[in-house]
C-alpha positions as CSV (number, residue, x, y, z in Angstrom):
1,M,-37.2,-37.1,7.6
2,S,-37.4,-33.8,6.4
3,K,-38.7,-30.9,8.7
4,V,-42.2,-28.3,7.2
5,Q,-42.9,-25.2,8.9
6,Q,-46.7,-24.0,8.8
7,G,-47.0,-20.8,10.4
8,R,-45.5,-21.1,14.1
9,K,-45.6,-25.0,14.0
10,D,-43.1,-27.4,13.1
11,Y,-44.1,-30.9,11.8
12,L,-41.9,-33.8,10.9
13,M,-42.6,-35.2,7.6
14,I,-41.6,-39.6,8.3
15,F,-40.9,-40.5,4.7
16,E,-41.9,-44.1,3.6
17,P,-38.5,-46.1,2.8
18,E,-38.3,-46.1,-0.8
19,S,-38.3,-49.5,-2.2
20,A,-37.5,-49.5,-5.5
21,L,-38.2,-52.0,-9.0
22,L,-35.4,-51.7,-12.0
23,V,-36.0,-51.6,-15.6
24,G,-33.6,-52.6,-18.2
25,V,-34.4,-52.1,-21.7
26,E,-31.9,-53.8,-24.1
27,I,-32.1,-52.0,-27.9
28,P,-29.3,-52.9,-30.0
29,S,-26.4,-50.2,-30.3
30,P,-22.8,-50.6,-31.1
31,G,-21.0,-50.5,-28.0
32,Q,-23.5,-50.9,-25.4
33,I,-22.9,-52.5,-22.3
34,P,-24.6,-55.5,-21.7
35,I,-27.7,-55.0,-19.8
36,E,-26.8,-57.1,-17.4
37,E,-24.2,-55.2,-16.4
38,S,-26.0,-52.1,-16.6
39,L,-28.6,-52.7,-14.4
40,E,-26.5,-54.2,-12.1
41,E,-24.3,-50.9,-11.8
42,L,-28.1,-49.3,-11.9
43,K,-28.7,-51.0,-8.4
44,R,-25.6,-50.2,-6.9
45,L,-26.8,-46.2,-7.7
46,A,-29.9,-47.4,-6.0
47,H,-28.1,-48.1,-3.0
48,T,-25.5,-45.6,-3.0
49,A,-28.9,-43.3,-3.3
50,G,-30.5,-44.9,-0.4
51,T,-32.9,-46.8,-1.9
52,S,-33.6,-50.5,-1.1
53,V,-34.0,-52.8,-4.7
54,V,-36.7,-55.2,-4.6
55,G,-36.6,-56.5,-8.4
56,E,-35.8,-56.1,-11.7
57,L,-37.8,-56.6,-15.2
58,I,-35.8,-56.6,-18.9
59,Q,-37.3,-56.1,-22.2
60,K,-35.5,-56.4,-25.5
61,R,-37.0,-53.9,-28.0
62,S,-36.5,-53.2,-31.4
63,K,-37.2,-49.5,-30.4
64,P,-38.8,-47.3,-27.8
65,D,-42.3,-47.4,-27.4
66,Q,-43.6,-44.1,-28.0
67,K,-46.2,-43.8,-24.8
68,Y,-44.2,-46.0,-22.1
69,F,-40.9,-47.0,-23.7
70,I,-41.3,-50.2,-22.8
71,G,-44.7,-52.4,-24.5
72,S,-48.0,-51.9,-23.2
73,G,-47.7,-55.8,-21.6
74,K,-44.7,-55.0,-19.9
75,V,-46.6,-52.5,-18.1
76,E,-49.3,-54.5,-16.6
77,E,-46.2,-57.0,-15.3
78,L,-44.6,-54.2,-14.2
79,K,-48.1,-53.4,-12.0
80,A,-48.0,-56.4,-11.3
81,L,-44.4,-56.7,-9.5
82,I,-45.1,-53.4,-7.7
83,A,-48.7,-55.1,-6.2
84,S,-46.3,-58.7,-5.3
85,S,-43.2,-56.3,-3.8
86,N,-45.0,-53.5,-2.4
87,A,-42.5,-51.1,-4.4
88,N,-42.8,-47.6,-4.4
89,L,-40.6,-46.6,-7.0
90,V,-39.5,-47.5,-10.4
91,I,-36.2,-47.0,-11.9
92,F,-35.8,-47.0,-15.7
93,D,-32.0,-47.7,-16.8
94,I,-32.9,-45.6,-19.5
95,F,-33.6,-41.7,-20.1
96,L,-37.2,-41.1,-19.9
97,S,-39.4,-38.3,-21.8
98,P,-41.7,-36.1,-19.8
99,S,-44.5,-37.7,-21.3
100,Q,-43.3,-41.3,-21.2
101,D,-42.4,-40.6,-17.3
102,R,-46.0,-39.0,-16.8
103,N,-47.5,-41.6,-18.7
104,L,-45.9,-44.5,-16.7
105,E,-46.9,-42.6,-13.1
106,E,-50.2,-42.3,-14.2
107,A,-50.3,-46.1,-15.4
108,L,-48.3,-48.0,-11.8
109,G,-49.4,-45.3,-9.4
110,V,-45.8,-44.9,-8.1
111,K,-43.4,-42.2,-8.2
112,V,-41.1,-43.3,-11.9
113,I,-37.9,-41.8,-12.0
114,D,-34.7,-42.3,-14.9
115,R,-31.4,-43.0,-14.5
116,T,-30.6,-39.2,-15.1
117,E,-32.4,-38.4,-11.9
118,L,-30.8,-41.3,-10.3
119,I,-27.6,-40.0,-10.9
120,L,-28.7,-36.3,-10.2
121,D,-30.0,-36.9,-6.7
122,I,-26.7,-39.1,-6.0
123,F,-24.9,-35.8,-7.0
124,A,-27.2,-33.6,-5.1
125,Q,-26.2,-35.9,-1.9
126,H,-22.2,-35.6,-2.6
127,A,-22.2,-32.1,-3.1
128,K,-20.2,-30.5,-0.3
129,S,-18.1,-27.4,-1.5
130,R,-19.6,-24.3,-2.5
131,E,-18.8,-24.9,-6.5
132,G,-19.8,-28.3,-6.3
133,K,-23.6,-27.4,-5.2
134,L,-23.8,-24.6,-7.3
135,Q,-23.1,-26.8,-10.4
136,V,-25.4,-29.7,-9.1
137,E,-28.4,-27.3,-8.5
138,L,-27.3,-26.0,-12.3
139,A,-28.0,-29.4,-13.6
140,Q,-31.1,-30.1,-11.9
141,S,-32.9,-27.0,-13.0
142,S,-31.8,-28.0,-16.5
143,F,-33.1,-30.9,-15.7
144,I,-36.6,-30.1,-14.2
145,V,-36.7,-27.1,-16.9
146,S,-37.1,-30.1,-20.0
147,R,-40.1,-31.4,-17.9
148,L,-42.2,-28.6,-16.4
149,T,-44.4,-28.4,-19.6
150,G,-47.7,-31.0,-19.0
151,H,-45.6,-32.6,-15.8
152,G,-47.9,-32.3,-13.0
153,S,-46.3,-35.2,-11.1
154,M,-43.0,-32.8,-11.5
155,M,-44.9,-30.4,-9.4
156,S,-45.8,-33.1,-7.0
157,R,-42.8,-34.4,-6.1
158,L,-42.1,-32.6,-3.0
159,G,-42.8,-35.6,-0.1
160,G,-38.9,-36.3,-0.3
161,G,-36.8,-39.6,-1.4
162,V,-34.6,-40.4,-4.4
163,G,-35.4,-37.5,-7.3
164,T,-35.7,-34.7,-4.9
165,R,-33.5,-34.1,-3.0
166,G,-30.7,-31.1,-3.0
167,P,-31.0,-27.7,-4.3
168,G,-33.7,-29.2,-6.9
169,E,-36.0,-29.7,-3.8
170,T,-36.4,-26.5,-3.4
171,K,-36.8,-25.2,-7.3
172,L,-39.3,-28.0,-7.8
173,E,-42.4,-25.3,-7.8
174,Y,-40.9,-22.8,-10.0
175,D,-42.5,-22.2,-13.3
176,R,-40.5,-22.4,-16.3
177,R,-39.6,-18.5,-16.4
178,K,-38.3,-18.8,-13.0
179,V,-36.3,-21.4,-13.1
180,R,-34.4,-20.5,-16.3
181,K,-34.0,-16.9,-14.5
182,R,-31.8,-19.4,-11.7
183,I,-30.4,-21.3,-14.3
184,S,-28.7,-17.8,-15.6
185,E,-27.8,-16.8,-12.3
186,L,-25.9,-19.8,-12.0
187,K,-24.4,-20.2,-14.8
188,K,-22.9,-16.7,-14.2
189,E,-21.7,-17.9,-10.7
190,I,-20.2,-21.0,-12.7
191,E,-18.7,-18.8,-14.9
192,K,-17.0,-17.0,-11.6
193,I,-15.4,-19.8,-10.4
194,R,-14.7,-20.8,-14.3
195,E,-12.5,-17.8,-14.4
196,E,-11.0,-17.9,-10.8
197,R,-9.8,-21.1,-12.2
198,S,-8.4,-19.9,-15.4
199,L,-6.7,-17.3,-13.1
200,R,-4.7,-20.3,-11.1
201,R,-3.7,-22.3,-13.6
202,E,-2.0,-19.5,-15.6
203,K,-0.2,-19.4,-12.0
204,R,0.9,-23.0,-12.1
205,K,1.7,-22.4,-15.9
206,K,4.6,-19.5,-14.5
207,S,5.5,-22.0,-11.8
208,H,6.6,-24.7,-15.0
209,L,4.8,-27.3,-13.1
210,K,3.3,-30.0,-15.2
211,L,-0.5,-30.8,-14.0
212,A,-1.4,-34.6,-14.9
213,A,-5.3,-35.4,-14.3
214,L,-6.8,-38.6,-12.9
215,V,-9.9,-39.5,-15.1
216,G,-11.8,-42.6,-15.1
217,Y,-15.0,-44.7,-14.8
218,T,-16.4,-44.0,-10.8
219,N,-15.1,-45.9,-8.5
220,S,-11.9,-47.2,-10.4
221,G,-9.8,-45.6,-7.6
222,K,-8.6,-42.5,-8.4
223,S,-8.7,-41.3,-4.9
224,T,-7.0,-44.0,-3.4
225,L,-4.3,-44.0,-5.9
226,L,-3.9,-39.5,-5.6
227,N,-3.5,-40.4,-2.0
228,A,-0.9,-43.0,-2.8
229,L,1.4,-40.9,-4.7
230,S,1.0,-37.8,-3.0
231,K,0.6,-39.4,0.2
232,S,-2.3,-37.2,1.3
233,D,-5.7,-38.5,3.3
234,V,-8.1,-37.6,0.3
235,L,-11.6,-39.7,1.5
236,A,-11.5,-42.3,-0.7
237,Y,-15.0,-44.8,-0.7
238,D,-15.8,-47.8,-2.5
239,K,-19.1,-46.6,-3.9
240,L,-20.3,-44.6,-7.0
241,F,-19.2,-40.9,-7.1
242,A,-17.5,-40.5,-4.1
243,T,-15.4,-37.5,-5.8
244,L,-17.3,-34.2,-6.8
245,D,-15.0,-31.2,-6.2
246,P,-11.1,-31.3,-7.7
247,T,-8.6,-31.9,-5.8
248,I,-4.9,-31.3,-6.7
249,R,-2.2,-31.8,-4.9
250,R,2.2,-32.4,-5.2
251,V,3.6,-35.8,-6.1
252,H,7.1,-35.7,-5.7
253,L,8.9,-37.8,-8.3
254,P,11.9,-39.8,-7.9
255,N,13.7,-37.5,-10.5
256,K,13.4,-34.7,-8.0
257,K,10.9,-33.1,-9.7
258,V,7.1,-31.7,-8.6
259,L,4.1,-32.6,-10.3
260,L,0.6,-31.6,-10.1
261,L,-1.8,-34.5,-10.3
262,T,-6.1,-33.8,-9.5
263,D,-8.6,-35.5,-9.1
264,T,-11.8,-35.6,-11.0
265,V,-15.6,-36.7,-10.6
266,G,-15.7,-40.3,-11.8
267,F,-17.3,-41.1,-15.5
268,I,-19.8,-43.6,-16.1
269,A,-21.7,-45.1,-18.8
270,K,-25.1,-43.1,-20.1
271,L,-23.2,-40.2,-18.4
272,P,-26.4,-37.7,-18.6
273,H,-25.3,-34.8,-20.7
274,Q,-26.9,-31.8,-18.2
275,L,-24.1,-32.9,-15.6
276,I,-21.2,-32.6,-18.3
277,A,-22.5,-29.0,-19.1
278,A,-22.7,-28.3,-15.1
279,F,-19.5,-29.6,-14.1
280,R,-17.6,-28.5,-17.3
281,A,-15.9,-25.7,-14.7
282,T,-14.4,-28.4,-12.9
283,L,-14.0,-31.3,-15.9
284,E,-11.6,-28.0,-17.7
285,E,-8.5,-29.6,-15.0
286,V,-9.0,-32.1,-17.3
287,S,-8.8,-30.5,-20.2
288,E,-6.3,-28.2,-19.2
289,A,-3.7,-31.1,-18.1
290,D,-0.5,-31.9,-19.6
291,F,-1.6,-35.4,-19.7
292,L,-4.3,-38.1,-17.9
293,L,-4.0,-41.0,-16.5
294,H,-6.8,-43.0,-17.3
295,V,-7.3,-45.6,-13.8
296,V,-8.9,-48.5,-15.1
297,D,-10.5,-51.1,-12.6
298,A,-9.0,-53.9,-14.0
299,S,-10.7,-56.4,-11.6
300,H,-14.3,-55.5,-12.8
301,P,-15.2,-57.7,-15.2
302,Y,-16.6,-55.4,-17.7
303,F,-13.3,-52.9,-17.6
304,R,-13.2,-53.1,-21.5
305,D,-16.6,-51.6,-21.7
306,Q,-15.7,-49.1,-19.2
307,I,-12.8,-48.0,-21.1
308,T,-14.7,-47.5,-23.9
309,A,-16.9,-45.2,-21.7
310,V,-14.3,-43.1,-20.3
311,Y,-13.2,-42.3,-23.9
312,S,-16.3,-41.3,-25.0
313,V,-16.6,-39.1,-22.2
314,L,-13.2,-37.6,-22.9
315,E,-14.0,-37.4,-26.4
316,E,-16.9,-35.0,-25.6
317,L,-14.4,-32.6,-23.7
318,N,-12.3,-32.8,-26.5
319,S,-9.2,-34.6,-23.9
320,A,-9.3,-37.7,-25.8
321,A,-6.0,-36.8,-28.0
322,K,-3.6,-36.4,-25.0
323,P,-1.0,-38.0,-23.6
324,I,-2.6,-40.7,-21.8
325,I,-0.8,-43.5,-19.6
326,T,-3.4,-46.2,-18.5
327,V,-3.4,-47.0,-15.2
328,F,-4.8,-50.7,-14.8
329,N,-6.0,-50.5,-10.6
330,K,-7.1,-53.4,-7.8
331,I,-4.5,-56.5,-9.7
332,D,-5.0,-57.6,-5.8
333,R,-8.3,-58.9,-7.0
334,L,-7.2,-60.3,-10.0
335,G,-5.5,-63.7,-8.9
336,K,-3.9,-64.0,-11.9
337,K,-1.5,-61.3,-13.5
338,L,-2.5,-59.0,-16.3
339,P,-2.4,-60.2,-19.9
340,P,1.0,-58.5,-21.5
341,E,-1.0,-58.2,-24.4
342,L,-3.6,-55.4,-22.9
343,L,-0.1,-53.4,-21.4
344,E,0.8,-53.2,-24.7
345,K,-2.8,-52.2,-26.7
346,Y,-2.7,-49.1,-24.1
347,K,1.2,-48.3,-23.7
348,P,2.3,-46.8,-21.6
349,A,0.5,-48.9,-19.2
350,V,1.0,-50.1,-15.6
351,A,-0.3,-52.5,-13.2
352,I,-0.7,-51.9,-10.0
353,S,-2.8,-52.1,-6.7
354,A,-3.5,-48.6,-5.2
355,Y,-4.6,-50.4,-2.3
356,Y,-1.7,-52.1,-1.3
357,G,0.9,-50.3,-3.2
358,T,2.0,-52.2,-5.8
359,G,3.9,-51.3,-8.9
360,L,3.8,-48.0,-7.9
361,E,7.6,-47.4,-8.3
362,E,6.8,-48.0,-12.1
363,L,4.2,-45.8,-12.3
364,M,6.3,-43.3,-10.6
365,D,9.6,-43.5,-13.6
366,L,6.3,-43.2,-15.7
367,L,5.0,-39.9,-14.5
368,G,9.2,-38.6,-14.3
369,G,9.8,-39.9,-18.3
């Protein structure tokens, strides 16, 4: 529900609840997460954004269709699914070009968004601090400016719902020039934050306290681990992208030393480049850390693929060569012991349950070593 002011009158616009169809396209590529797992993750993203999922469609292709990404036959199949399920939103689990997005909306008669727009929408909902909101707006504006040319439907998305929330909601009516001007302003504001962070880091270095950064796939339990190690109460939710703003806490180690531990935004497969660019000021905490704690949800059926996705982002941040302690979390959900060869492969590594406190003593010893 949203209030729109027209003259002296206030009108309440009640938005129709969104029901989404998910579309996955499997195109052979090395290191690709299985399409079923990727769609399951997309479903969780949709739920996190507040959208119900009423069906899904998968197509295997050797390469994308230039007009629709999926084939014209699948477009007709999708139209039939929309009619039978009363869906009013289609979410693609890939990046659509502006022309593909426009062609699909014209063919299907409903709003079409891709994985990038969905993640941006979630970030818009979860950003709480001024810094977080600035970074989300920069990411949204960068995405919008790439789609303004010839995208009439983008201009009409002021009715609310997934893909229109957050700072980008008030920027959609701007033309390319105005959006670029706003992007320039946002970059300057974020640069100031970056400089402030740099000064704080210099002060920390003078104190000779080591800094460790928690990294990992979204929902791997980083915030829960931060709370367990620092005995603090950072909000921790069982949902994707619960943490956007970096949080630093002191951890008192068994050897009487103090370690600074910072939580960061969770990574995800197919992480939009706009987000990596926009959140670079925050992710510099990863680049500046003395070492990393890579938190892995050991109970996840595709945790090995998630490890690969995390290392891919670390490579992009030029941080993959840093010392890394791998923390296999949520072993309480396994029902069996973690294979010893896995701990050996990612050595130094430890198996824990941050929620129940299992294995934390061993982890603290590693941190103090």
